[in-house]
C-alpha positions, -999 to +999 in steps of 0.1 A: +570+303-370+578+327-394+564+362-394+561+389-417+550+425-417+528+445-445+555+463-455+579+430-457+551+411-480+556+437-509+589+428-510+584+392-516+590+384-550+559+355-558+537+358-524+506+335-525+483+349-497+461+331-478+432+345-466+417+323-441+390+346-430+350+337-437+338+342-474+314+373-461+351+392-446+368+380-477+342+394-495+342+429-474+378+438-489+408+415-494+445+419-505+443+418-544+452+383-555+444+368-525+427+333-523+400+328-496+406+294-480+382+298-449+387+285-418+351+288-410+321+296-430+297+329-421+270+306-399+300+285-381+320+322-377+285+336-365+281+306-340+313+306-325+307+347-321+279+340-300+293+314-279+322+336-271+297+361-263+277+341-238+297+314-224+333+327-229+364+320-248+373+285-236+332+274-250+341+293-277+378+276-283+358+243-277+337+246-307+360+260-330+384+228-327+353+207-328+341+222-366+377+228-376+393+188-369+371+172-395+376+200-424+413+204-416+433+179-437+412+193-470+421+230-461+455+222-455+458+202-489+443+233-505+466+250-491+497+231-499+488+230-536+494+264-537+527+262-523+543+251-558+532+291-572+553+311-545+556+316-513+529+311-490+518+342-464+487+329-445+467+355-426+431+366-407+419+398-398+442+404-370+471+378-375+450+361-341+444+325-334+422+316-365+459+323-387+481+308-359+465+277-353+466+272-395+503+278-398+510+258-371+494+226-387+509+236-418+544+234-400+536+199-385+526+186-420+561+203-431+543+231-454+566+264-443+543+294-443+546+334-439+522+345-407+510+381-417+517+402-383+481+421-375+468+403-404+444+421-430+437+451-406+477+458-405+477+454-442+450+484-447+459+506-421+502+500-438+482+510-474+460+538-462+490+554-447+517+548-478+489+563-502+491+596-504+536+594-508+528+572-537+510+591-559+534+608-589+535+645-581+518+657-619+488+643-637+476+643-670+441+642-669+415+629-695+386+651-702+353+650-724+315+644-724+296+610-718+307+582-745+342+598-758+357+567-749+378+578-719+383+546-704+391+530-735+415+558-742+431+551-712+437+513-718+451+514-750+477+544-738+484+518-709+495+493-737+517+518-751+534+519-722+524+552-706+512+548-665+476+550-661+452+548-632+416+534-646+398+546-610+368+529-626+380+498-625+392+504-594+353+518-584+336+489-602+317+518-612+316+539-647+307+571-626+278+579-637+237+568-628+241+538-647+275+531-640+272+499-629+256+481-654+268+450-661+295+455-637+276+440-603+276+464-576+303+481-578+334+474-553+336+490-515+362+515-504+385+489-488+384+470-522+393+502-537+420+513-516+436+479-521+435+483-558+448+518-559+473+509-536+483+481-562+477+506-595+502+531-577+524+502-575+525+492-605+537+532-622+560+541-588+592+556-606+570+575-630+568+616-628+530+613-640+503+595-644+469+598-666+438+594-651+403+605-660+382+633-647+365+618-615+343+634-589+358+626-558+330+598-552+334+570-578+300+547-571+304+537-535+341+548-533+359+582-521+394+588-536+420+604-512+420+639-516+461+635-520+449+625-554+422+650-564+448+677-555+473+664-581+446+662-604+430+695-597+466+709-604+474+689-635+476+690-674+438+689-689+433+674-721+391+679-737+385+650-761+363+660-781+341+635-805+307+635-825+275+631-805+272+600-832+302+584-826+293+587-783+259+573-790+276+547-813+302+537-781+280+541-753+247+511-772+280+491-775+291+496-736+255+496-720+228+482-742+240+454-769+258+432-742+230+434-713+199+445-727+183+410-732+197+401-690+162+398-670+175+422-647+184+446-676+156+467-675+146+472-639+183+483-636+178+510-663+145+521-649+153+530-615+184+549-632+156+567-654+137+571-624+168+592-606+171+612-638+138+623-648+136+636-609+161+662-620+149+668-657+123+698-655+113+698-693+081+681-697+086+674-734+119+651-723+106+636-696+082+626-721+108+614-748+124+592-721+094+576-708+081+567-733+114+550-748+114+535-719+082+519-719+092+509-759+123+491-741+137+518-769+171+515-749+194+534-779+167+565-785+172+572-747+209+580-749+212+608-772+185+622-754+204+616-723+235+630-736+220+664-745+195+673-719+209+657-688+251+645-688+269+669-711+256+702-696+267+684-659+299+676-671+305+717-684+299+727-648+327+697-632+350+715-653+356+746-629+370+723-601+401+722-625+431+749-625+446+749-655+435+756-692+422+730-713+442+714-745+411+704-768+416+673-793+394+664-819+389+633-831+361+609-852+361+582-824+380+569-791+405+552-816+416+586-836+421+601-799+444+576-787+467+585-819+461+625-815+468+621-779+498+601-776+512+629-800+500+659-779+517+642-746+551+636-764+550+677-774+545+682-741+575+659-729+554+628-711+569+597-725+559+564-719+577+546-694+568+515-683+571+483-704+542+480-730 
């Protein structure tokens, strides 16, 4: 049986990672790019666990064999179909009975796959150990009021070859009360850590990186202290765009794609309820409540910006130690060119293939 460690996994040129854990385990956290071909369904896994607890290991193994036997040919066929895309790597939670059994059956069928030693647990331990040392020593931090388009600016700069970390994409959250609109429920810590590791791999060799200013917690995920330390001591660029452009950008991002979805009004209502708890001005509260009742989402945005988000952002700036470089732009596209020019002036060159 061919075995591979988590460290060696990342040296393979084209690994095809087959995660045979149950769907609920896979959803809780997985190696980016892994394909879930579960040995057991969620219900079957729970049943085997119950038998193990009450009747012992032998009874649990027997029941597992009964459940797996009928679906084994189809499962092996599904894994075999992936073998043309690269080197197969099979894993479960701890690299135990499940993955060893599948790799053994594959070998009987003439299909050779690596067994990931220690499974997903070993992979997670490895990336958490590696992340702090992978963070480049210098950060260029993009600041700006809500709606200036910092995420879009990062994407444009990435296309020009600048090393970036898109923390909001890694968290599946835009870092605000309404941050999961259109993004599902956001990523948990395990998924964030995996995507951060992958993002750091992509910029290895760069002496610096560009990143958006975010509080330590983004949705359900928390950034590592080492990353926060580098950001707080970084080069700060503050982007200014007119209020009407910010409103236009937010309407395009948060309202137009989703406003007719059945879940949208309830999600906006829940978010606004949280905001209203923090706004004391009776008139502003009334304006927001009326706009919500009338489903005039666009009218809510400038009120929220001026009365809630902008004052909150001013306070968040205080955590950053160095001076701020101001960039005044008509919109986020205009900002990209001006930031690129400023980066060149500061000797921050593109380092990756665009």
